[in-house]
N, C-alpha and C positions, 0 to 999 in steps of 0.2 A: 412569425415574420410576415408582415404585410407585403404586397407586391403592387407597384404602380407601373403599368405598361403605358408609356407616354410616346405617342407617335404622331409624326407630321406627314404631309402629303407632298411628294415630289421635292424633297430637299437634298437628296444625295449627300455629299460631304461639303456643300457650299455654305459654310457657316464658320463661326469664330473658333469652334473646336479644332478645325483643321487649318487654321491660320489665314483664312480668307477675311477680307476687309468687310466684315458683317458684324453688327452689334447683337450678339446673342448671349448675354451674360447668364441668363437662367439656364440655358442648355449647357453652357460651359461649366456651370457650377456642379452639374451632375458628374461630369468627367473629373473635375477637380476633387470631388469627394469619392471617386470610384476609379474605374479603369476605362481607358479609351482604346478602342480597337481601330487602328489606323488603316488596316487593310481588310475591312469587312465588306462582304458583297451579298446582294440579294440573289435569289435563285432565278428569278425572271423579272426583268425591269419593266413590268407592267403591274397595275395596282392590285387586282384581286389575286393573281397567282403568287406574287411576292408575299403578301400578307398570309395567304393560306399556307404557304410553305413554312414560314416562321411558326405559325400557330398550330400546325399539325405535325411538324417535323418530317414531312414527306415532300418529295419532289412534285412539282405541279402535275406531271403526267401520271403520278402515282396516287395523288389525292383527288384527281378529277378536275381541279381548277386550272385549266389551261388558258382560260380567257376571262372576260369580265363578268361579274355577277349581273350587272344591269343589262348585259347583252345575252343573257340566257345560260351562262355557265354556273356550275354549282359543285360543291364538294360531294364526292361519292358517299362519304359517311361523316356528317357534321358532328357526330359524337366523339370524333377523334380530335376535336378542337381542344386547345389548352384550357379554355374556360371550363369545359366539361370535366376534364381530367382533374383540375384543381378543385372543382366543386365536389367531386367524388372523394377527394382526400382532405375535406374539412375546410374549404375556403368559401367565403361568401363572395360571389362573383357579381360585378356590376360594370356596366358600360355607360359612358357618357361621350356622346359625339359620334364621330365617323368610324364605321367599320365597313369592310368591303368583302366579307367572306360569305354572307348569306343575305337573302332578301328579308328574312326574319331572324334577328340576332338571338332570340330566345332559343332557337334550335341549336345554337352553339354552346349552350350551357350557362348563359348569363341569367342569374336569378332576377336581376333588375336591369333593364335596358332603357336608357334615356327617359327615366322618370324625372321630368323637368318641371321646375317651378318658375312661373313668369313667362314673359315673351321676349324673343330675341329682336333687337332693333335691326333694321335693314343693314346688312353688311357686317353685323357683329355676332355672327353665329358662334365663332370660336370663343369669344369673350363670354358669351352666354353659357356655353358648355363649361368653361373653366370655373365660372361662378357657381354653377350647380354642383360641379365636382368638389369644389372647395367646401360647399355646404355639407355635402355627403361626408367628407373627411372630418369636419369639425363636429358634426352631430353623431358620428358613428359610435354606437354603444354595443355592437354585437360581440358575442363571445368568440366568434370565429375570426381568424385573420381574414383580411379582404384581398381579393385580386381585383384591382380597379383598372379598367382600360379607359384611357382618354385619347380620343382621336381628333386631331385638328384637320380641318379642310385646307387651311393655308400651309404652305405657299403654292397650292395648286392654281393653275390658270383657271379662270380669267383673273389676273391680278387686279384687285379692287381698292387697295389702300392708297391714300395720297402719299406722294413722295416725301413730303415734309422737308427736312433739311438734307435729304439725299440729292446731291447734284450730279446728274448724269455726265457732266463734263469731267468729273473726277472719279469716275467708276472704271474699273478694269474689267472688260468682258472676259468670260471664261476662255482659257487658252485654245480650246478647240473651235472657237468662233472668230470671225473677222472682227477687228476692233473698229467699229463704225459708230456713227451717231445713233443708228437704229438699234444696234445690239447693245450699246451702252444704256440707252433709255429702257430697252426691254429688261435688261439685267437690273437696272435700278428699280424697276417696278417689282421684280422678284425680291430684291433686298427689302423693300418696304413691307411686303407681305411676310417675309421671313421674320422681320423684327416684330411684327404684330403677333405672329405665332409664339415667339419667345416671350413676349409680354403676357400672353395668356398662360404659358407654362409657369411663369413666375407666380401667378395667382395660386396655382395648384401647389407648387413647392412651398410657398409661404404658408398655405393652410396646413401642410404636413408639419412644418416647423412649429406653428402656433398651437397645434393640437398635441404636440409632444411626440408625434409618431415618426418624425423624419429619421431619427437615428436607427429605428428598428424596421424601417421599410426598405425593401429592395426596389430600386428604381431601374427600369429598363427603358432607355431612350433610344429611339431609332426612327427610321423612315422607310418608305417602301422601295425607292429606287432613285435614280438620278433626276436632275431637274428637267423641266419640260421645255427643252431646247433641242435643236437638231444635233445629232451625234451623241445624244445623251439618253434621256428616257426612251425606252423601247429599243435600245442598242446594247450589244454585248461588249462594247468597249468599257473600260473602267469608269469612264464618265457616265455610263448608264447603269452599270451594276454596283458601283461603289456606293456604300451607304454609311451614314452616321450610325455608330453603335457604341454606346457607353452604358456601363452598368455600375451602379452604386450598391454595394453589398454589405450589409451589416457584418462587422467582424473582420472586414478586409481593409487593408490600408488604401487610402485614396491617393490621387495625383499620379497614377501610373499610366503608361501608354505601352501598347503592345503592337508590334509589327507583324504578328502572326497572321497567316492567311486563313481567314475564317468565313463561314457562310451563315446566313440567318437560319439555315436548317439546323445549325448547332445549338440554337438557343433553348429549345424545348428540353433536350437531354441535359443541358447545363443546369437549367432551373431544377429539374428533378433531383440532381445530385446535391445541389446547394440546399434544397429543402428537405432532403432525406426521404423522398417519396419514391415509389417504384417508377421505373421507366417502362412505358408501354412497348409492346413488342413490334409496333409498326414504325418506330423511329428510325430514320435513315441518316441522321447527322451524328456528330461526335461531341461529347462533352468537352467544354472548354475549361473544366476544373483544373486539369494539370497546368494550364497556363496561369490561371488565377492563383494557384498554390505555389507557383514558381518552380514546379517540377519539370516543366518542359517549355520550350520556346515556340514549338509548333505542334499541332495535332493533325493537320491536313497537309499531305504532300501536294494535293491538287484539289480544286473545287470545280463545280460544273454550273453552267448557267444556260438559259434557254429562252426562246420566244416561240410561241406557237400561234396564238391569236391575240390581237389587240382590237383595233377597229376592223381591220381586215387580216386574213391569215398571212403569216410571215414565218416560215419554219426554219429556225436557226438553232444551232447548238454550239456550245463552247466548252473547252477545258482550259483551266488556268493553273499554272504553277507559280512559284515565287518569281521565276524568271521569264516564262514564256506564256503566251496566249495563242490558242488555236481556235478559229471560228470556222464553222462549216454551214453553208446554206444548202438546204435540201430542196432544190427546184424553186419554183415560184418566180417572183419578179426579178428582172435583171438590172433595174434602175431603182433609184430611191423610192421607198414605199411611203408616199406623201400622206395618206390618210392616218398613218400611225405616228405622225409628228404633230404635236399640238400647234394650232394656229397662233400666230403672234408676229410682232414686228420683225424678229430675226428670220423666221421662216419666209415671210413675204420678201424681205431683202434678198435672201438667198435664191428664192424662186426667180426673182428679177434678173439674177445673174447665172441662170442655167442649172439650178439645183435639181430640177425634175429629170434632167438627162444624166445625172451623175451615176456611173455604173456601179453595180454591186458585185464584187468578186465572189466566186463560189467558195473559195477557201482563203483564209487569212492566217498568217503566222507573224507574231511580233516578239522581239526580244525586249522585254520590259526594263532591262537594265540600261541598254543603249538607246531605247526608243520607247520611253514611258508614255509618250503621246499616241502611240500606235498609229504611226504614219507610214512606216517603211515595211511593206508586205514582203516577207521573206519566203513565201511559198515556192518561188522559182529559183531560190538561191541554193546552189548545189552544196554549199558549206553547211546548210541547215537541213539537208535531206534526212539525216538520221533523226534529228529532233522532230521533224514533221511526221515521220513514219511512226515514231513512238506515240506522239500525241493523237494522231489519227486512230491508232489502235486502241489507245486508252479511252478515247471518246466512244468509239464503237462498242468496246467492252462494257463500259458503264451503261450505255443505252440498252444493250442486250440484258444486262444484269437487272436493270430496273424496269424492263418491259416497255421500253419506249416504242410505241407503234410507228413512229416516224421512220424507223429502219425499213419497215415493210411498204412504205409509200406514203400517200397523203394521210394526214392525221384527221380522223373524223371529228366534226363538230357536233355537239348535241342537237337533237331535233329542236327546231324553233330558234336556234341561236341567230342573233342579229349580226350579220357580217357585211352589211351594206353601210359604207361610210356616211351615207346621207341619213341614216336612221339614228 
């Protein structure tokens, strides 16, 4: 069974798979031929830690990747990467495009990393990657099954695609943002980049079909975290941690959707069980196989998310159940952490209206049934005191169990890490 790990950058769930007015037919086709997880979350809504958790099966503070690779953070043990594990169990591993888990992708276990033919035209990097990946698929004659990673840069800011026929006047801004001309134009630019990423994915999926490998290839489609707008990327609200997660698995019926509460940390053990290979002893997630087999509706009673470093430190931890979300800030800034929010029209508009002074509560508690937008903080509500106490204790217990140094005070950054927003 071949494996295609197809991932985008900063997409969250804002695409056609989740009912948004976005034209992503290639992405949707993966879900239609597989299973769509509608309540999937990353472990940390920042680029490197999110990907590192999925690909090592360990929490960021356990695998060492608590910040960004290009700012000096790294995995404690790169050999725990999924590519290495699959290579050790008979897979030919190849990478085309973006990865954010190591400065040198060959340390992660990729036998071939970005062996590219031709040159990329300006602004066409993802299309160039897709074409090379398609050539790899069409020409592949190896005896081993392949594990092919394809990483697209889009729709990460800076948005560079022309709007085409996307008219900002008829775009609905994400619900957590004000509906203004600025936010509509900003979101329209996101949609244009998203459609470009989908068109690149179509090239790869078409190659699988043309080569006759589509039916026998497991496809994992996901992204790292929420889209690059305020209250989303780098935030522990569902708009930040919620991710696209669809899996097409040979032998399993397609067109299914699951509301199970899952984390990307669950992907590694799931793949091991599907493929029939051993699970390494360092894995901290749970296999989703009972859900895939229809034996269970849930495997997680709660999941955990965190932020430690992005552009600047921001120590936050969270526990989420199906009904409640508890977020705790461990010291640090008391107002909006502006360097950790990508620049753009929306951020500028909000800054002009006092965004920099917006206070950050030390604790937040939300009832996700009656307040799915996470607006009504119930920390001071006596009717939710028991729930608050349980989630506080559960979060602290998880932090102790997993060796989260944040409980002891400030979390140390690696020597030489770049924590200056101007760098």
